[in-house]
PASEBA-1860 file (N, C-alpha, C; in nm, 3 decimals):
! residues 258
1> MNTDWNNT> 36.581/1.970/-6.512/36.680/2.037/-6.428/36.726/1.939/-6.320 ~ 36.856/1.919/-6.308/36.911/1.829/-6.209/36.905/1.893/-6.070 ~ 36.883/1.810/-5.969/36.877/1.857/-5.832/37.017/1.865/-5.773 ~ 37.050/1.975/-5.710/37.178/1.992/-5.642/37.165/1.934/-5.502 ~ 37.198/1.807/-5.488/37.177/1.739/-5.360/37.278/1.781/-5.253 ~ 37.383/1.851/-5.292/37.475/1.904/-5.191/37.409/2.016/-5.111 ~ 37.314/2.085/-5.172/37.249/2.198/-5.107/37.098/2.180/-5.092 ~ 37.049/2.062/-5.123/36.906/2.033/-5.114/36.884/1.914/-5.023
9> LAAVWRPR> 36.801/1.930/-4.920/36.774/1.821/-4.827/36.656/1.735/-4.870 ~ 36.560/1.796/-4.937/36.440/1.721/-4.973/36.384/1.772/-5.105 ~ 36.313/1.683/-5.174/36.247/1.719/-5.299/36.121/1.637/-5.313 ~ 36.028/1.690/-5.391/35.903/1.619/-5.420/35.894/1.597/-5.571 ~ 35.838/1.483/-5.608/35.826/1.448/-5.749/35.703/1.513/-5.808 ~ 35.722/1.584/-5.921/35.613/1.648/-5.993/35.594/1.575/-6.126 ~ 35.489/1.493/-6.139/35.473/1.409/-6.257/35.448/1.486/-6.386 ~ 35.381/1.603/-6.376/35.349/1.676/-6.499/35.476/1.724/-6.569
17> TRQLRAVK> 35.571/1.773/-6.491/35.698/1.819/-6.549/35.803/1.709/-6.549 ~ 35.770/1.596/-6.482/35.863/1.483/-6.469/35.996/1.530/-6.411 ~ 35.987/1.606/-6.304/36.105/1.659/-6.238/36.087/1.655/-6.087 ~ 36.200/1.657/-6.019/36.198/1.675/-5.874/36.202/1.825/-5.844 ~ 36.114/1.868/-5.754/36.116/2.008/-5.712/36.176/2.017/-5.573 ~ 36.282/2.095/-5.559/36.347/2.111/-5.429/36.252/2.176/-5.330 ~ 36.251/2.126/-5.208/36.168/2.182/-5.101/36.243/2.299/-5.038 ~ 36.182/2.414/-5.039/36.247/2.535/-4.987/36.214/2.558/-4.839
25> RLDPVTLD> 36.094/2.521/-4.798/36.050/2.545/-4.659/36.019/2.412/-4.592 ~ 36.113/2.362/-4.514/36.096/2.235/-4.444/36.021/2.255/-4.314 ~ 35.942/2.156/-4.277/35.880/2.155/-4.145/35.994/2.147/-4.043 ~ 36.002/2.240/-3.947/36.117/2.242/-3.855/36.111/2.143/-3.740 ~ 36.014/2.053/-3.737/35.998/1.961/-3.625/36.126/1.879/-3.604 ~ 36.160/1.857/-3.478/36.278/1.777/-3.443/36.235/1.656/-3.360 ~ 36.324/1.560/-3.347/36.290/1.436/-3.278/36.254/1.458/-3.132 ~ 36.323/1.550/-3.065/36.296/1.570/-2.923/36.163/1.640/-2.899
33> QLLGIDRQ> 36.101/1.691/-3.002/35.969/1.754/-2.988/35.855/1.654/-2.998 ~ 35.884/1.533/-3.040/35.780/1.432/-3.059/35.768/1.347/-2.934 ~ 35.653/1.356/-2.867/35.632/1.290/-2.740/35.537/1.172/-2.754 ~ 35.553/1.076/-2.661/35.461/0.963/-2.655/35.487/0.852/-2.755 ~ 35.594/0.864/-2.833/35.627/0.760/-2.931/35.776/0.724/-2.920 ~ 35.823/0.711/-2.796/35.966/0.688/-2.774/36.014/0.557/-2.834 ~ 35.933/0.451/-2.822/35.975/0.321/-2.876/35.990/0.327/-3.027 ~ 35.891/0.383/-3.093/35.897/0.394/-3.239/36.013/0.484/-3.283
41> KQQLVLNT> 36.031/0.592/-3.210/36.139/0.685/-3.242/36.274/0.617/-3.230 ~ 36.294/0.542/-3.123/36.422/0.474/-3.102/36.453/0.375/-3.213 ~ 36.354/0.296/-3.252/36.377/0.196/-3.356/36.405/0.261/-3.491 ~ 36.332/0.368/-3.521/36.353/0.435/-3.649/36.489/0.504/-3.653 ~ 36.530/0.563/-3.543/36.661/0.628/-3.537/36.772/0.524/-3.554 ~ 36.762/0.410/-3.486/36.865/0.306/-3.499/36.875/0.257/-3.642 ~ 36.761/0.237/-3.707/36.760/0.190/-3.845/36.824/0.294/-3.938 ~ 36.790/0.421/-3.916/36.840/0.529/-4.001/36.989/0.552/-3.980
49> ESFLAGGA> 37.035/0.546/-3.856/37.177/0.564/-3.829/37.260/0.453/-3.891 ~ 37.208/0.330/-3.886/37.279/0.219/-3.951/37.283/0.239/-4.102 ~ 37.174/0.286/-4.158/37.167/0.315/-4.302/37.271/0.420/-4.341 ~ 37.280/0.528/-4.262/37.375/0.635/-4.292/37.520/0.588/-4.278 ~ 37.543/0.490/-4.191/37.677/0.438/-4.170/37.714/0.329/-4.270 ~ 37.622/0.298/-4.361/37.650/0.193/-4.459/37.626/0.054/-4.407 ~ 37.556/0.042/-4.292/37.528/-0.089/-4.235/37.394/-0.145/-4.280 ~ 37.354/-0.254/-4.216/37.227/-0.318/-4.249/37.111/-0.229/-4.205
57> ANNVLLWG> 37.012/-0.213/-4.292/36.896/-0.130/-4.260/36.776/-0.180/-4.339 ~ 36.659/-0.158/-4.284/36.535/-0.207/-4.343/36.450/-0.093/-4.401 ~ 36.372/-0.128/-4.503/36.261/-0.042/-4.542/36.161/-0.043/-4.426 ~ 36.092/0.069/-4.406/36.010/0.084/-4.286/35.866/0.119/-4.321 ~ 35.773/0.050/-4.258/35.631/0.081/-4.267/35.585/0.133/-4.132 ~ 35.542/0.257/-4.128/35.488/0.318/-4.006/35.336/0.319/-4.022 ~ 35.266/0.238/-3.945/35.123/0.224/-3.966/35.048/0.244/-3.834 ~ 34.925/0.289/-3.845/34.843/0.302/-3.726/34.750/0.422/-3.734
65> SRGTGKSS> 34.708/0.466/-3.617/34.604/0.570/-3.605/34.650/0.701/-3.666 ~ 34.554/0.776/-3.715/34.582/0.903/-3.779/34.633/1.004/-3.675 ~ 34.721/1.093/-3.720/34.766/1.202/-3.635/34.856/1.164/-3.521 ~ 34.918/1.047/-3.526/34.998/0.999/-3.413/35.148/1.021/-3.431 ~ 35.188/1.094/-3.534/35.329/1.131/-3.548/35.408/1.052/-3.649 ~ 35.341/0.973/-3.733/35.412/0.890/-3.830/35.491/0.976/-3.930 ~ 35.422/1.069/-3.994/35.489/1.156/-4.091/35.587/1.251/-4.024 ~ 35.550/1.300/-3.906/35.638/1.393/-3.835/35.771/1.329/-3.799
73> LIKALLND> 35.770/1.199/-3.771/35.895/1.130/-3.740/35.992/1.135/-3.857 ~ 35.942/1.115/-3.977/36.029/1.117/-4.094/36.079/1.257/-4.122 ~ 35.992/1.357/-4.105/36.036/1.496/-4.121/36.143/1.531/-4.019 ~ 36.125/1.483/-3.896/36.223/1.512/-3.792/36.357/1.444/-3.820 ~ 36.353/1.326/-3.876/36.478/1.258/-3.913/36.560/1.345/-4.008 ~ 36.493/1.404/-4.105/36.564/1.487/-4.202/36.628/1.607/-4.134 ~ 36.557/1.669/-4.042/36.612/1.786/-3.973/36.729/1.749/-3.883 ~ 36.726/1.628/-3.826/36.832/1.587/-3.735/36.952/1.523/-3.805
81> YGNRGLRV> 36.930/1.466/-3.924/37.037/1.393/-3.991/37.072/1.444/-4.130 ~ 37.011/1.555/-4.170/37.044/1.611/-4.301/37.191/1.648/-4.314 ~ 37.251/1.691/-4.203/37.393/1.729/-4.209/37.485/1.608/-4.215 ~ 37.429/1.489/-4.205/37.509/1.366/-4.218/37.483/1.296/-4.351 ~ 37.420/1.366/-4.443/37.401/1.311/-4.577/37.265/1.252/-4.604 ~ 37.172/1.260/-4.509/37.038/1.207/-4.532/36.960/1.301/-4.622 ~ 36.890/1.245/-4.720/36.804/1.321/-4.809/36.669/1.249/-4.821 ~ 36.564/1.324/-4.850/36.430/1.266/-4.862/36.368/1.307/-4.994
89> IEIDKNDL> 36.310/1.209/-5.062/36.232/1.234/-5.183/36.089/1.186/-5.157 ~ 35.993/1.276/-5.167/35.854/1.239/-5.145/35.786/1.215/-5.279 ~ 35.713/1.104/-5.286/35.642/1.070/-5.408/35.502/1.022/-5.372 ~ 35.406/1.066/-5.449/35.267/1.028/-5.426/35.241/0.887/-5.477 ~ 35.144/0.823/-5.415/35.108/0.687/-5.457/35.076/0.679/-5.606 ~ 35.009/0.780/-5.658/34.967/0.777/-5.797/35.083/0.791/-5.895 ~ 35.201/0.826/-5.844/35.317/0.847/-5.930/35.421/0.737/-5.916 ~ 35.386/0.628/-5.853/35.483/0.521/-5.830/35.534/0.460/-5.960
97> VDLQEIVD> 35.460/0.479/-6.068/35.505/0.428/-6.197/35.640/0.491/-6.235 ~ 35.670/0.611/-6.180/35.795/0.680/-6.211/35.906/0.648/-6.111 ~ 35.877/0.568/-6.011/35.971/0.551/-5.901/36.103/0.489/-5.946 ~ 36.097/0.390/-6.031/36.221/0.324/-6.073/36.315/0.420/-6.147 ~ 36.259/0.510/-6.225/36.342/0.608/-6.294/36.406/0.706/-6.197 ~ 36.330/0.746/-6.095/36.384/0.834/-5.992/36.501/0.767/-5.921 ~ 36.482/0.642/-5.886/36.587/0.568/-5.815/36.710/0.550/-5.903 ~ 36.690/0.526/-6.031/36.804/0.513/-6.122/36.890/0.639/-6.124
105> DIRDLSQR> 36.827/0.755/-6.108/36.900/0.882/-6.113/36.981/0.910/-5.988 ~ 36.950/0.841/-5.877/37.019/0.871/-5.751/37.103/0.755/-5.699 ~ 37.098/0.641/-5.763/37.162/0.522/-5.708/37.314/0.534/-5.697 ~ 37.376/0.619/-5.775/37.523/0.631/-5.772/37.571/0.754/-5.697 ~ 37.480/0.826/-5.632/37.519/0.947/-5.558/37.573/0.911/-5.420 ~ 37.644/1.004/-5.361/37.706/0.979/-5.231/37.607/0.993/-5.115 ~ 37.501/1.068/-5.136/37.403/1.087/-5.029/37.318/0.962/-5.008 ~ 37.254/0.955/-4.893/37.164/0.845/-4.860/37.020/0.896/-4.867
113> FIIFCDDL> 36.937/0.825/-4.943/36.803/0.873/-4.974/36.694/0.788/-4.909 ~ 36.596/0.856/-4.851/36.472/0.793/-4.809/36.364/0.833/-4.909 ~ 36.304/0.734/-4.972/36.186/0.757/-5.055/36.066/0.757/-4.960 ~ 36.001/0.871/-4.949/35.893/0.890/-4.852/35.758/0.882/-4.922 ~ 35.680/0.780/-4.886/35.544/0.764/-4.938/35.448/0.785/-4.821 ~ 35.382/0.898/-4.820/35.296/0.934/-4.708/35.153/0.888/-4.733 ~ 35.090/0.838/-4.626/34.950/0.795/-4.633/34.930/0.695/-4.746 ~ 35.012/0.593/-4.746/35.012/0.495/-4.856/34.908/0.387/-4.831
121> SFEQGESS> 34.820/0.369/-4.926/34.723/0.259/-4.922/34.671/0.238/-5.063 ~ 34.621/0.119/-5.087/34.574/0.082/-5.219/34.435/0.021/-5.209 ~ 34.348/0.064/-5.298/34.212/0.012/-5.298/34.207/-0.120/-5.374 ~ 34.096/-0.189/-5.357/34.077/-0.317/-5.424/34.091/-0.300/-5.575 ~ 34.175/-0.380/-5.636/34.190/-0.377/-5.781/34.303/-0.289/-5.830 ~ 34.359/-0.202/-5.744/34.472/-0.118/-5.786/34.597/-0.204/-5.803 ~ 34.679/-0.168/-5.899/34.801/-0.246/-5.923/34.928/-0.162/-5.918 ~ 34.915/-0.031/-5.885/35.033/0.055/-5.886/35.134/0.015/-5.779
129> YKHLKSVL> 35.090/-0.059/-5.677/35.183/-0.101/-5.574/35.293/-0.193/-5.629 ~ 35.269/-0.253/-5.744/35.370/-0.344/-5.801/35.496/-0.269/-5.841 ~ 35.484/-0.138/-5.870/35.602/-0.059/-5.902/35.690/-0.038/-5.779 ~ 35.628/-0.048/-5.661/35.701/-0.031/-5.537/35.778/-0.157/-5.500 ~ 35.728/-0.271/-5.539/35.789/-0.398/-5.499/35.934/-0.411/-5.545 ~ 35.962/-0.376/-5.670/36.096/-0.395/-5.723/36.197/-0.303/-5.656 ~ 36.150/-0.184/-5.613/36.240/-0.093/-5.542/36.267/-0.143/-5.401 ~ 36.168/-0.207/-5.341/36.185/-0.258/-5.205/36.280/-0.376/-5.199
137> EGSIELPP> 36.273/-0.467/-5.295/36.356/-0.586/-5.288/36.434/-0.614/-5.415 ~ 36.415/-0.531/-5.518/36.487/-0.553/-5.641/36.420/-0.657/-5.729 ~ 36.472/-0.669/-5.850/36.424/-0.769/-5.943/36.546/-0.847/-5.988 ~ 36.583/-0.837/-6.115/36.708/-0.899/-6.158/36.828/-0.820/-6.105 ~ 36.803/-0.690/-6.077/36.906/-0.603/-6.020/36.874/-0.573/-5.875 ~ 36.974/-0.586/-5.788/36.952/-0.556/-5.647/36.915/-0.410/-5.628 ~ 36.836/-0.378/-5.525/36.806/-0.238/-5.497/36.933/-0.164/-5.457 ~ 36.942/-0.035/-5.485/37.063/0.041/-5.452/37.087/0.048/-5.302
145> ENVLVYAT> 37.214/0.052/-5.263/37.248/0.055/-5.121/37.221/0.189/-5.056 ~ 37.203/0.294/-5.136/37.182/0.427/-5.079/37.035/0.471/-5.082 ~ 36.943/0.376/-5.096/36.800/0.410/-5.103/36.719/0.316/-5.014 ~ 36.634/0.376/-4.931/36.535/0.301/-4.854/36.398/0.365/-4.875 ~ 36.294/0.286/-4.850/36.157/0.337/-4.857/36.100/0.342/-4.716 ~ 36.054/0.461/-4.676/35.981/0.478/-4.551/35.839/0.519/-4.589 ~ 35.741/0.438/-4.552/35.602/0.465/-4.589/35.515/0.474/-4.464 ~ 35.417/0.564/-4.467/35.318/0.571/-4.360/35.183/0.526/-4.414
153> SNRRHLIP> 35.105/0.466/-4.326/34.974/0.418/-4.369/34.884/0.399/-4.248 ~ 34.755/0.413/-4.269/34.658/0.378/-4.165/34.625/0.228/-4.167 ~ 34.674/0.159/-4.271/34.644/0.017/-4.287/34.769/-0.067/-4.265 ~ 34.757/-0.169/-4.186/34.873/-0.253/-4.154/34.930/-0.321/-4.277 ~ 34.844/-0.366/-4.367/34.891/-0.437/-4.487/34.879/-0.353/-4.613 ~ 34.849/-0.224/-4.597/34.845/-0.128/-4.707/34.726/-0.145/-4.800 ~ 34.670/-0.264/-4.806/34.560/-0.295/-4.897/34.442/-0.341/-4.812 ~ 34.318/-0.301/-4.844/34.203/-0.338/-4.761/34.186/-0.489/-4.750
161> EQLSENAE> 34.150/-0.532/-4.631/34.130/-0.675/-4.605/33.980/-0.702/-4.594 ~ 33.934/-0.802/-4.668/33.792/-0.834/-4.672/33.762/-0.955/-4.584 ~ 33.648/-0.951/-4.515/33.609/-1.063/-4.430/33.596/-1.191/-4.511 ~ 33.554/-1.179/-4.635/33.534/-1.298/-4.718/33.665/-1.374/-4.743 ~ 33.777/-1.304/-4.728/33.906/-1.370/-4.754/33.940/-1.475/-4.649 ~ 33.873/-1.467/-4.533/33.900/-1.568/-4.430/33.864/-1.708/-4.478 ~ 33.773/-1.715/-4.574/33.732/-1.846/-4.626/33.845/-1.914/-4.701 ~ 33.943/-1.836/-4.747/34.055/-1.893/-4.822/34.164/-1.950/-4.731
169> VGIVDGEI> 34.157/-1.917/-4.601/34.260/-1.962/-4.508/34.235/-2.107/-4.469 ~ 34.341/-2.187/-4.475/34.328/-2.327/-4.438/34.442/-2.372/-4.348 ~ 34.426/-2.487/-4.286/34.528/-2.545/-4.200/34.583/-2.669/-4.269 ~ 34.714/-2.668/-4.294/34.782/-2.782/-4.356/34.895/-2.826/-4.265 ~ 34.887/-2.950/-4.216/34.988/-3.003/-4.124/35.009/-2.910/-4.004 ~ 34.899/-2.856/-3.955/34.906/-2.771/-3.836/34.951/-2.629/-3.862 ~ 34.977/-2.592/-3.988/35.023/-2.457/-4.020/34.916/-2.382/-4.098 ~ 34.910/-2.250/-4.074/34.814/-2.166/-4.145/34.863/-2.141/-4.287
177> HYGDSVEE> 34.777/-2.160/-4.385/34.808/-2.130/-4.525/34.702/-2.035/-4.578 ~ 34.750/-1.922/-4.632/34.659/-1.821/-4.683/34.624/-1.849/-4.829 ~ 34.509/-1.796/-4.870/34.469/-1.806/-5.009/34.550/-1.712/-5.096 ~ 34.533/-1.724/-5.227/34.613/-1.645/-5.321/34.593/-1.495/-5.304 ~ 34.468/-1.452/-5.284/34.443/-1.308/-5.273/34.505/-1.250/-5.148 ~ 34.504/-1.326/-5.038/34.566/-1.279/-4.915/34.718/-1.276/-4.930 ~ 34.775/-1.380/-4.991/34.920/-1.384/-5.011/34.967/-1.265/-5.094 ~ 34.889/-1.226/-5.194/34.926/-1.113/-5.279/34.932/-0.984/-5.197
185> KLSLADRF> 34.837/-0.970/-5.105/34.835/-0.849/-5.023/34.951/-0.849/-4.923 ~ 34.976/-0.962/-4.862/35.084/-0.969/-4.764/35.221/-0.951/-4.829 ~ 35.233/-0.985/-4.956/35.363/-0.982/-5.022/35.420/-0.842/-5.030 ~ 35.336/-0.740/-5.036/35.385/-0.603/-5.038/35.431/-0.560/-4.900 ~ 35.346/-0.575/-4.800/35.381/-0.534/-4.665/35.502/-0.611/-4.613 ~ 35.517/-0.737/-4.653/35.630/-0.818/-4.608/35.764/-0.766/-4.656 ~ 35.764/-0.684/-4.759/35.889/-0.629/-4.810/35.944/-0.516/-4.723 ~ 35.863/-0.470/-4.630/35.911/-0.375/-4.531/35.965/-0.454/-4.412
193> GLWLSFYP> 36.095/-0.445/-4.391/36.156/-0.527/-4.286/36.127/-0.478/-4.146 ~ 36.090/-0.352/-4.132/36.060/-0.296/-4.000/35.922/-0.236/-4.001 ~ 35.835/-0.287/-3.915/35.700/-0.234/-3.898/35.694/-0.161/-3.764 ~ 35.650/-0.036/-3.767/35.632/0.041/-3.644/35.484/0.075/-3.631 ~ 35.425/0.034/-3.521/35.281/0.055/-3.501/35.257/0.175/-3.410 ~ 35.152/0.252/-3.441/35.117/0.373/-3.369/34.972/0.363/-3.322 ~ 34.951/0.392/-3.194/34.819/0.376/-3.135/34.768/0.510/-3.080 ~ 34.636/0.523/-3.062/34.582/0.648/-3.010/34.637/0.682/-2.872
201> NNSRQYLD> 34.654/0.811/-2.846/34.700/0.856/-2.714/34.589/0.841/-2.611 ~ 34.631/0.815/-2.486/34.536/0.830/-2.377/34.535/0.975/-2.333 ~ 34.452/1.006/-2.235/34.437/1.145/-2.192/34.569/1.203/-2.141 ~ 34.644/1.125/-2.064/34.770/1.175/-2.007/34.870/1.207/-2.117 ~ 34.883/1.118/-2.214/34.977/1.142/-2.324/34.938/1.266/-2.404 ~ 34.810/1.281/-2.427/34.761/1.397/-2.501/34.792/1.527/-2.427 ~ 34.765/1.529/-2.297/34.789/1.651/-2.219/34.938/1.680/-2.204 ~ 35.021/1.576/-2.203/35.165/1.598/-2.200/35.211/1.673/-2.326
209> IVDSLLPL> 35.153/1.637/-2.439/35.187/1.706/-2.564/35.139/1.851/-2.558 ~ 35.018/1.870/-2.507/34.965/2.007/-2.493/35.058/2.089/-2.403 ~ 35.102/2.031/-2.291/35.191/2.103/-2.199/35.324/2.137/-2.264 ~ 35.373/2.048/-2.352/35.500/2.077/-2.419/35.486/2.193/-2.517 ~ 35.368/2.207/-2.575/35.342/2.317/-2.668/35.309/2.447/-2.596 ~ 35.242/2.433/-2.481/35.199/2.551/-2.404/35.246/2.535/-2.260 ~ 35.371/2.561/-2.232/35.425/2.541/-2.097/35.382/2.650/-2.000 ~ 35.255/2.646/-1.960/35.201/2.747/-1.870/35.238/2.714/-1.725
217> PAAERPVL> 35.232/2.811/-1.635/35.252/2.784/-1.492/35.153/2.681/-1.442 ~ 35.192/2.609/-1.337/35.109/2.499/-1.285/34.970/2.547/-1.247 ~ 34.958/2.667/-1.194/34.828/2.717/-1.150/34.731/2.736/-1.266 ~ 34.782/2.756/-1.386/34.696/2.781/-1.502/34.663/2.653/-1.580 ~ 34.728/2.544/-1.544/34.710/2.422/-1.624/34.573/2.358/-1.613 ~ 34.507/2.359/-1.498/34.372/2.299/-1.495/34.278/2.359/-1.599 ~ 34.281/2.491/-1.613/34.196/2.555/-1.714/34.240/2.513/-1.854 ~ 34.372/2.511/-1.876/34.425/2.469/-2.006/34.383/2.326/-2.039
225> HRAAEQFA> 34.396/2.236/-1.940/34.364/2.095/-1.964/34.217/2.073/-1.992 ~ 34.130/2.146/-1.921/33.986/2.132/-1.947/33.953/2.176/-2.090 ~ 34.013/2.287/-2.130/33.988/2.335/-2.267/34.044/2.237/-2.370 ~ 34.161/2.181/-2.341/34.223/2.086/-2.434/34.139/1.959/-2.448 ~ 34.085/1.910/-2.336/34.002/1.790/-2.340/33.872/1.817/-2.416 ~ 33.811/1.932/-2.396/33.690/1.966/-2.469/33.717/1.975/-2.619 ~ 33.832/2.031/-2.652/33.872/2.042/-2.792/33.888/1.903/-2.853 ~ 33.950/1.813/-2.778/33.972/1.676/-2.827/33.841/1.600/-2.841
233> MARASRSG> 33.750/1.620/-2.746/33.621/1.550/-2.752/33.543/1.592/-2.876 ~ 33.551/1.718/-2.913/33.478/1.766/-3.031/33.529/1.702/-3.158 ~ 33.655/1.657/-3.156/33.716/1.595/-3.274/33.731/1.444/-3.261 ~ 33.689/1.390/-3.146/33.699/1.246/-3.120/33.841/1.197/-3.142 ~ 33.938/1.277/-3.098/34.078/1.239/-3.118/34.166/1.310/-3.017 ~ 34.261/1.235/-2.959/34.362/1.292/-2.871/34.500/1.281/-2.935 ~ 34.507/1.291/-3.063/34.634/1.273/-3.133/34.725/1.394/-3.115 ~ 34.852/1.376/-3.153/34.944/1.488/-3.153/34.899/1.597/-3.248
241> RTARQFYC> 34.837/1.559/-3.358/34.784/1.657/-3.453/34.676/1.743/-3.387 ~ 34.588/1.676/-3.309/34.483/1.750/-3.238/34.544/1.846/-3.137 ~ 34.651/1.801/-3.068/34.717/1.887/-2.971/34.774/2.012/-3.037 ~ 34.832/1.996/-3.155/34.887/2.113/-3.225/34.774/2.204/-3.275 ~ 34.664/2.146/-3.317/34.551/2.228/-3.358/34.494/2.307/-3.239 ~ 34.491/2.240/-3.122/34.447/2.311/-3.002/34.543/2.424/-2.968 ~ 34.671/2.402/-2.986/34.772/2.506/-2.962/34.740/2.631/-3.046 ~ 34.710/2.612/-3.173/34.676/2.726/-3.259/34.546/2.792/-3.212
249> YWLQDLQG> 34.449/2.710/-3.176/34.320/2.762/-3.128/34.339/2.844/-3.001 ~ 34.421/2.796/-2.908/34.445/2.864/-2.781/34.512/3.000/-2.804 ~ 34.612/3.002/-2.892/34.681/3.128/-2.920/34.588/3.228/-2.987 ~ 34.504/3.179/-3.077/34.409/3.268/-3.143/34.310/3.326/-3.042 ~ 34.268/3.243/-2.946/34.174/3.289/-2.844/34.239/3.397/-2.755 ~ 34.368/3.376/-2.721/34.438/3.475/-2.641/34.451/3.608/-2.717 ~ 34.480/3.597/-2.845/34.495/3.717/-2.927/34.362/3.793/-2.936 ~ 34.251/3.717/-2.940/34.121/3.781/-2.949/34.081/3.853/-2.823
257> QE> 34.142/3.811/-2.709/34.111/3.873/-2.580/34.192/4.000/-2.556 ~ 34.297/4.020/-2.636/34.383/4.136/-2.614/34.318/4.266/-2.664
END
């Protein structure tokens, strides 16, 4: 079944049926709701707006700490720019073997597509990342002008780095030269022209997110903040994800008191 991209903003690839399934319920998050990542947001918006305008744009790797808004940024882009022709196709790492066929089906369409690979990483010995390389930079055929890849990962180079690989690094004429195994790993990440790094929130950033979700009167905030910090300590994380989980916990607690 062909996807009606005039009325569909996003789809996910289903390998068993070898079809794209239209997403009916989108996460409603918007860009102005994402706090503490203004620099990353600005760079991603500039890249996406240039892409939509037919200008120069890069494939993007959003990497860093868990729960810091990497995936939410891409979801928010769709909500803010879907009316300008932006579309998103999500594909799992295990299905990258089908990626080139998916791209072939959309390369001549008028819409602009982001191929979204969430939580992308490859273990030692995996080779499925090679299917991603040709889409990122092309092979004998250039990549389509209406397709970019936006990937999120907890790993800067997508593939685990081993301490033993340092032995392969050498200095030649004052320049660093990597060994073959390191070069192979860097070759994938290097195909992403824009790297956006995400770091853990400090206490102030975390509480700012909590306040945006629960805008209580100033007199009630000390109690809210103490509860939010205790919640974060139990999870060893002050991420935006933790703040939203605390928001649900707080509302449930209020409901239980009624």
